DSSP file (Angstrom, degrees, kcal/mol; ACC not computed):
  #  RESIDUE AA STRUCTURE BP1 BP2  ACC     N-H-->O    O-->H-N    N-H-->O    O-->H-N    TCO  KAPPA ALPHA  PHI   PSI    X-CA   Y-CA   Z-CA
    1    1 A X              0   0    0      0, 0.0     2,-0.0     0, 0.0     0, 0.0   0.000 360.0 360.0 360.0 123.1    9.8   78.8   42.8
    2    2 A X     >  -     0   0    0      1,-0.1     4,-2.3     4,-0.0     5,-0.2  -0.226 360.0 -92.3 -82.6 178.3   13.1   77.2   43.4
    3    3 A X  H  > S+     0   0    0      1,-0.2     4,-2.3     2,-0.2     5,-0.2   0.864 123.1  49.7 -60.0 -41.2   15.8   78.4   45.9
    4    4 A X  H  > S+     0   0    0      2,-0.2     4,-2.3     1,-0.2    -1,-0.2   0.910 111.6  48.0 -67.5 -41.9   17.7   80.5   43.3
    5    5 A X  H  > S+     0   0    0      2,-0.2     4,-2.3     1,-0.2    -2,-0.2   0.904 112.5  49.6 -64.6 -40.5   14.6   82.3   42.1
    6    6 A X  H  X S+     0   0    0     -4,-2.3     4,-2.3     2,-0.2    -2,-0.2   0.921 110.8  49.4 -63.4 -44.5   13.5   83.0   45.7
    7    7 A X  H  X S+     0   0    0     -4,-2.3     4,-2.4     1,-0.2    -2,-0.2   0.897 110.2  51.5 -61.7 -41.3   16.9   84.4   46.5
    8    8 A X  H  X S+     0   0    0     -4,-2.3     4,-2.3     2,-0.2    -1,-0.2   0.910 109.8  49.4 -62.4 -43.4   16.9   86.6   43.4
    9    9 A X  H  X S+     0   0    0     -4,-2.3     4,-2.0     2,-0.2    -2,-0.2   0.913 111.7  48.3 -62.3 -43.5   13.5   88.0   44.4
   10   10 A X  H  X S+     0   0    0     -4,-2.3     4,-2.3     1,-0.2    -2,-0.2   0.908 110.8  51.5 -63.3 -42.2   14.6   88.7   47.9
   11   11 A X  H  X S+     0   0    0     -4,-2.4     4,-2.4     1,-0.2    -2,-0.2   0.911 108.7  51.0 -61.8 -43.1   17.8   90.4   46.6
   12   12 A X  H  X S+     0   0    0     -4,-2.3     4,-2.3     1,-0.2    -1,-0.2   0.901 110.3  49.4 -61.5 -41.4   15.7   92.6   44.3
   13   13 A X  H  X S+     0   0    0     -4,-2.0     4,-2.3     2,-0.2    -1,-0.2   0.902 110.6  49.9 -65.3 -40.9   13.4   93.7   47.2
   14   14 A X  H  X S+     0   0    0     -4,-2.3     4,-2.4     2,-0.2    -2,-0.2   0.923 111.1  48.9 -63.7 -44.6   16.4   94.5   49.4
   15   15 A X  H  X S+     0   0    0     -4,-2.4     4,-2.3     1,-0.2    -2,-0.2   0.917 111.4  49.9 -61.2 -43.9   18.0   96.6   46.7
   16   16 A X  H  X S+     0   0    0     -4,-2.3     4,-2.1     1,-0.2    -1,-0.2   0.910 111.1  48.7 -62.7 -42.6   14.8   98.5   46.1
   17   17 A X  H  X S+     0   0    0     -4,-2.3     4,-2.3     2,-0.2    -1,-0.2   0.903 110.2  51.7 -64.0 -41.4   14.4   99.2   49.8
   18   18 A X  H  X S+     0   0    0     -4,-2.4     4,-2.5     2,-0.2    -2,-0.2   0.917 109.1  50.2 -61.9 -43.6   18.0  100.5   50.0
   19   19 A X  H  X S+     0   0    0     -4,-2.3     4,-2.4     1,-0.2    -1,-0.2   0.918 111.1  49.1 -61.1 -43.1   17.4  102.8   47.1
   20   20 A X  H  X S+     0   0    0     -4,-2.1     4,-2.1     1,-0.2    -1,-0.2   0.889 111.1  50.0 -64.3 -39.2   14.2  104.2   48.8
   21   21 A X  H  X S+     0   0    0     -4,-2.3     4,-1.1     2,-0.2    -2,-0.2   0.909 110.6  49.0 -66.0 -42.2   16.1  104.7   52.1
   22   22 A X  H >< S+     0   0    0     -4,-2.5     3,-0.8     1,-0.2     4,-0.5   0.943 113.5  46.2 -63.0 -47.2   18.9  106.5   50.4
   23   23 A X  H >< S+     0   0    0     -4,-2.4     3,-1.2     1,-0.2    -1,-0.2   0.878 108.0  57.5 -62.6 -37.9   16.5  108.8   48.5
   24   24 A X  H 3< S+     0   0    0     -4,-2.1    -1,-0.2     1,-0.3    -2,-0.2   0.748  96.0  65.2 -66.3 -23.4   14.5  109.4   51.7
   25   25 A X  T << S+     0   0    0     -4,-1.1     2,-0.5    -3,-0.8    -1,-0.3   0.672  78.4  97.0 -75.3 -16.3   17.5  110.7   53.5
   26   26 A X    <   -     0   0    0     -3,-1.2     2,-1.1    -4,-0.5     3,-0.1  -0.630  66.7-149.8 -78.5 123.4   17.9  113.8   51.3
   27   27 A X    >   -     0   0    0     -2,-0.5     3,-1.3     1,-0.2    11,-0.4  -0.777  15.9-178.5 -95.2  94.7   16.2  116.8   52.8
   28   28 A X  T 3  S+     0   0    0     -2,-1.1    11,-2.4     1,-0.3    12,-0.3   0.732  79.3  53.0 -67.3 -23.3   15.1  118.8   49.8
   29   29 A X  T 3  S+     0   0    0      9,-0.2    -1,-0.3     8,-0.2     2,-0.2   0.399  76.6 123.3 -94.9   2.6   13.7  121.6   52.0
   30   30 A X    <   -     0   0    0     -3,-1.3     8,-1.5     1,-0.1     2,-0.4  -0.477  63.9-127.0 -67.1 127.1   16.8  122.2   54.0
   31   31 A X  E     +A   37   0A   0     -2,-0.2     6,-0.3     6,-0.2     3,-0.1  -0.633  33.6 171.5 -79.1 130.4   17.9  125.8   53.7
   32   32 A X  E     -     0   0A   0      4,-3.6     2,-0.3    -2,-0.4     5,-0.2   0.811  61.2  -3.2-104.8 -45.5   21.6  126.1   52.6
   33   33 A X  E >  S-A   36   0A   0      3,-1.4     3,-2.8    46,-0.0    -1,-0.3  -0.916 118.9 -22.8-161.3 122.5   22.2  129.7   51.8
   34   34 A X  T 3  S-     0   0    0     -2,-0.3     3,-0.1     1,-0.3    -3,-0.0   0.828 128.0 -41.2  43.6  49.1   20.2  133.0   51.8
   35   35 A X  T 3  S+     0   0    0      1,-0.3     2,-0.4     0, 0.0    -1,-0.3   0.288 106.3 130.9  87.6 -10.6   16.8  131.2   51.3
   36   36 A X  E <   -A   33   0A   0     -3,-2.8    -4,-3.6    -5,-0.1    -3,-1.4  -0.619  40.2-160.9 -79.0 132.1   18.1  128.7   48.8
   37   37 A X  E  >  -A   31   0A   0     -2,-0.4     4,-2.1    -6,-0.3    -6,-0.2  -0.553  36.1-100.1-103.8 171.5   17.2  125.1   49.6
   38   38 A X  H  > S+     0   0    0     -8,-1.5     4,-2.3   -11,-0.4    -9,-0.2   0.911 125.8  54.7 -54.5 -43.2   18.7  121.8   48.5
   39   39 A X  H  > S+     0   0    0    -11,-2.4     4,-2.8     1,-0.2    -1,-0.2   0.887 105.3  52.5 -59.7 -41.2   15.8  121.6   46.0
   40   40 A X  H  > S+     0   0    0    -12,-0.3     4,-2.0     2,-0.2    -1,-0.2   0.920 109.9  47.4 -63.2 -44.4   16.7  125.0   44.6
   41   41 A X  H  X S+     0   0    0     -4,-2.1     4,-2.3     2,-0.2     5,-0.2   0.910 112.8  49.6 -63.1 -41.5   20.3  124.0   44.0
   42   42 A X  H  X S+     0   0    0     -4,-2.3     4,-2.8     1,-0.2    -2,-0.2   0.937 110.2  50.1 -62.2 -47.2   19.2  120.8   42.3
   43   43 A X  H  X S+     0   0    0     -4,-2.8     4,-0.6     1,-0.2    -1,-0.2   0.860 113.0  47.7 -60.1 -35.7   16.7  122.6   40.0
   44   44 A X  H  < S+     0   0    0     -4,-2.0     4,-0.4    -5,-0.2    -1,-0.2   0.892 120.3  35.1 -73.3 -39.7   19.4  125.1   39.0
   45   45 A X  H  X S+     0   0    0     -4,-2.3     4,-2.4    -5,-0.2     3,-0.3   0.755  98.5  80.3 -86.4 -26.3   22.1  122.4   38.3
   46   46 A X  H  X S+     0   0    0     -4,-2.8     4,-2.7     1,-0.2     5,-0.2   0.858  88.2  51.8 -58.2 -45.1   20.0  119.6   36.9
   47   47 A X  H  X S+     0   0    0     -4,-0.6     4,-1.6     1,-0.2    -1,-0.2   0.919 114.1  44.8 -60.1 -41.2   19.5  120.9   33.3
   48   48 A X  H  > S+     0   0    0     -4,-0.4     4,-2.2    -3,-0.3    -1,-0.2   0.932 114.9  47.3 -65.4 -45.7   23.3  121.4   32.8
   49   49 A X  H  X S+     0   0    0     -4,-2.4     4,-3.0     1,-0.2     5,-0.2   0.846 106.7  58.0 -68.1 -33.3   24.2  118.0   34.4
   50   50 A X  H  X S+     0   0    0     -4,-2.7     4,-1.5    -5,-0.2     6,-0.2   0.921 108.5  46.7 -59.7 -43.5   21.5  116.2   32.3
   51   51 A X  H  X>S+     0   0    0     -4,-1.6     5,-1.9    -5,-0.2     4,-0.6   0.924 114.0  47.6 -63.8 -44.4   23.3  117.5   29.2
   52   52 A X  H ><5S+     0   0    0     -4,-2.2     3,-1.2     1,-0.2     5,-0.3   0.949 113.9  45.4 -61.7 -50.0   26.7  116.5   30.5
   53   53 A X  H 3<5S+     0   0    0     -4,-3.0    -1,-0.2     1,-0.3    -2,-0.2   0.736 109.1  56.3 -70.8 -22.0   25.7  113.0   31.5
   54   54 A X  H 3<5S-     0   0    0     -4,-1.5    -1,-0.3    -5,-0.2    -2,-0.2   0.567 113.9-115.8 -84.3  -7.9   23.8  112.4   28.3
   55   55 A X  T <<5S+     0   0    0     -3,-1.2    -3,-0.2    -4,-0.6    -2,-0.1   0.590  85.3 116.7  85.7  10.3   26.9  113.1   26.3
   56   56 A X      < +     0   0    0     -5,-1.9     2,-0.3    -6,-0.2    -4,-0.2   0.045  59.2  77.7 -99.8  25.5   25.4  116.2   24.6
   57   57 A X  S    S-     0   0    0      2,-0.3     4,-0.1    -6,-0.3    -9,-0.0  -0.870  84.6-120.9-128.3 160.9   27.9  118.6   26.1
   58   58 A X  S    S+     0   0    0     -2,-0.3     2,-0.4     2,-0.1    -1,-0.1   0.671  96.8  84.9 -73.9 -14.9   31.4  119.6   25.3
   59   59 A X  S    S-     0   0    0      1,-0.1    -2,-0.3     3,-0.0    -4,-0.2  -0.732  89.8-117.5 -86.4 133.5   32.2  118.5   28.9
   60   60 A X        -     0   0    0     -2,-0.4    -7,-0.1     1,-0.1    -2,-0.1  -0.396  41.8 -87.5 -68.1 146.6   32.8  114.7   29.3
   61   61 A X        -     0   0    0     -9,-0.1     2,-0.3     1,-0.1    -1,-0.1  -0.220  46.1-109.5 -54.8 143.2   30.3  112.8   31.5
   62   62 A X        +     0   0    0    -13,-0.2    -1,-0.1     1,-0.1     3,-0.1  -0.588  37.4 176.6 -78.3 133.0   31.2  112.8   35.2
   63   63 A X        +     0   0    0     -2,-0.3    34,-0.6     1,-0.1     2,-0.3   0.653  55.5  48.9-114.2 -21.5   32.3  109.4   36.4
   64   64 A X  S  > S-     0   0    0     33,-0.2     4,-2.1    32,-0.1     5,-0.1  -0.851  73.9-123.8-123.5 158.9   33.3  109.7   40.0
   65   65 A X  H  > S+     0   0    0     -2,-0.3     4,-2.7     1,-0.2     5,-0.2   0.835 113.1  57.2 -66.9 -32.3   31.7  111.3   43.1
   66   66 A X  H  > S+     0   0    0      2,-0.2     4,-2.1     1,-0.2    -1,-0.2   0.917 108.2  46.5 -64.5 -42.8   34.8  113.5   43.6
   67   67 A X  H  > S+     0   0    0      2,-0.2     4,-2.6     1,-0.2    -2,-0.2   0.910 113.1  50.1 -63.2 -41.8   34.4  114.9   40.1
   68   68 A X  H  X S+     0   0    0     -4,-2.1     4,-2.8     2,-0.2     5,-0.2   0.916 108.7  51.6 -63.0 -44.3   30.7  115.4   40.8
   69   69 A X  H  X S+     0   0    0     -4,-2.7     4,-2.3     1,-0.2    -1,-0.2   0.925 112.7  45.4 -58.2 -47.2   31.4  117.2   44.1
   70   70 A X  H  X S+     0   0    0     -4,-2.1     4,-2.5     2,-0.2    -2,-0.2   0.918 112.6  50.7 -64.3 -44.3   33.8  119.6   42.3
   71   71 A X  H  X S+     0   0    0     -4,-2.6     4,-1.5     2,-0.2    -2,-0.2   0.922 111.0  48.5 -61.7 -44.7   31.5  120.3   39.4
   72   72 A X  H  X S+     0   0    0     -4,-2.8     4,-1.9     1,-0.2     3,-0.4   0.940 112.4  48.2 -61.1 -47.4   28.6  121.1   41.8
   73   73 A X  H  < S+     0   0    0     -4,-2.3    -1,-0.2     1,-0.2    -2,-0.2   0.905 114.4  46.6 -59.2 -42.2   30.7  123.4   43.9
   74   74 A X  H  < S+     0   0    0     -4,-2.5    -1,-0.2     1,-0.2    -2,-0.2   0.731 120.8  36.6 -73.4 -22.6   32.0  125.2   40.8
   75   75 A X  H  < S+     0   0    0     -4,-1.5     2,-0.2    -3,-0.4    -2,-0.2   0.531  85.9 102.2-114.0  -7.9   28.6  125.6   39.1
   76   76 A X  S  < S-     0   0    0     -4,-1.9     2,-0.2    -5,-0.2   -35,-0.1  -0.570  81.5-101.1 -78.5 144.5   26.1  126.2   41.8
   77   77 A X  S    S-     0   0    0     -2,-0.2     2,-2.6     1,-0.2    -1,-0.1  -0.433  82.0 -26.6 -72.0 130.7   25.0  129.9   42.1
   78   78 A X  S    S+     0   0    0     -2,-0.2     2,-0.6     2,-0.1    -1,-0.2  -0.255 114.3  86.2  74.3 -56.0   26.6  132.0   44.8
   79   79 A X        -     0   0    0     -2,-2.6    -3,-0.2     1,-0.1   -46,-0.0  -0.712  51.8-176.1 -89.2 117.5   27.4  129.4   47.4
   80   80 A X        +     0   0    0     -2,-0.6     2,-0.3     2,-0.1    -1,-0.1  -0.073  47.5  99.6-110.2  33.9   30.8  127.8   46.7
   81   81 A X  S    S-     0   0    0     -9,-0.1     2,-0.2    -8,-0.0    -2,-0.0  -0.798  82.9 -88.9-113.2 161.1   30.8  125.1   49.4
   82   82 A X        -     0   0    0     -2,-0.3     2,-0.6     1,-0.1    -2,-0.1  -0.493  33.3-161.3 -67.9 128.4   30.1  121.4   49.1
   83   83 A X    >>  -     0   0    0     -2,-0.2     4,-2.1     1,-0.2     3,-0.7  -0.905   2.3-162.0-113.6 100.2   26.4  120.6   49.7
   84   84 A X  H 3> S+     0   0    0     -2,-0.6     4,-3.0     1,-0.2     5,-0.2   0.851  86.8  53.2 -53.3 -42.4   26.2  116.8   50.5
   85   85 A X  H 3> S+     0   0    0      2,-0.2     4,-2.0     1,-0.2    -1,-0.2   0.871 109.9  48.7 -64.5 -35.5   22.5  116.4   49.8
   86   86 A X  H <> S+     0   0    0     -3,-0.7     4,-2.1     2,-0.2     5,-0.2   0.946 114.3  44.7 -67.4 -48.8   22.9  117.9   46.3
   87   87 A X  H  X S+     0   0    0     -4,-2.1     4,-2.6     1,-0.2    -2,-0.2   0.916 113.7  50.4 -62.7 -43.4   25.9  115.7   45.4
   88   88 A X  H  X S+     0   0    0     -4,-3.0     4,-2.3    -5,-0.2    -1,-0.2   0.881 107.4  54.5 -63.5 -38.0   24.2  112.6   46.8
   89   89 A X  H  X S+     0   0    0     -4,-2.0     4,-2.5    -5,-0.2    -1,-0.2   0.955 113.7  40.5 -58.6 -51.2   21.0  113.3   44.8
   90   90 A X  H  X S+     0   0    0     -4,-2.1     4,-2.5     1,-0.2     6,-0.2   0.862 111.7  56.3 -69.3 -34.9   23.0  113.5   41.5
   91   91 A X  H  <>S+     0   0    0     -4,-2.6     5,-2.4    -5,-0.2     4,-0.5   0.907 112.2  43.4 -61.9 -40.9   25.2  110.6   42.5
   92   92 A X  H ><5S+     0   0    0     -4,-2.3     3,-0.7     3,-0.2    -2,-0.2   0.925 112.9  51.8 -68.0 -45.0   22.0  108.5   43.0
   93   93 A X  H 3<5S+     0   0    0     -4,-2.5    -2,-0.2     1,-0.2    -1,-0.2   0.899 122.4  29.9 -60.7 -42.3   20.3  109.8   39.8
   94   94 A X  T 3<5S-     0   0    0     -4,-2.5    -1,-0.2    -5,-0.1    -2,-0.2   0.297 107.2-119.0-103.3   8.7   23.3  109.0   37.6
   95   95 A X  T < 5 +     0   0    0     -3,-0.7     2,-0.5    -4,-0.5    -3,-0.2   0.919  52.7 165.9  53.5  49.9   24.7  106.0   39.6
   96   96 A X      <       0   0    0     -5,-2.4    -1,-0.2    -6,-0.2   -32,-0.1  -0.826 360.0 360.0 -97.5 131.5   28.0  107.7   40.3
   97   97 A X              0   0    0    -34,-0.6   -33,-0.2    -2,-0.5    -1,-0.1   0.384 360.0 360.0-117.2 360.0   30.1  106.1   42.9
């Protein structure tokens, strides 16, 4: 293995570790509102967002984290405040920056 191949392998490992660390920081069991957890909000929003991001919705796919934040706030049931863990989960899933 030459120097470039070795560097590429190391870079891939670092990227994989970073992704795992980011995902690990999301507390899915954190209670947000009246018994609803981060996981509950994600489960509720995910089917709609899957359709949007796949291009199978009348809504255009979300491209920025600011758009994602607004969409989550507007579409989550009952609680109309920003939930960072929910937005971060979807940002990671759809590679939205």
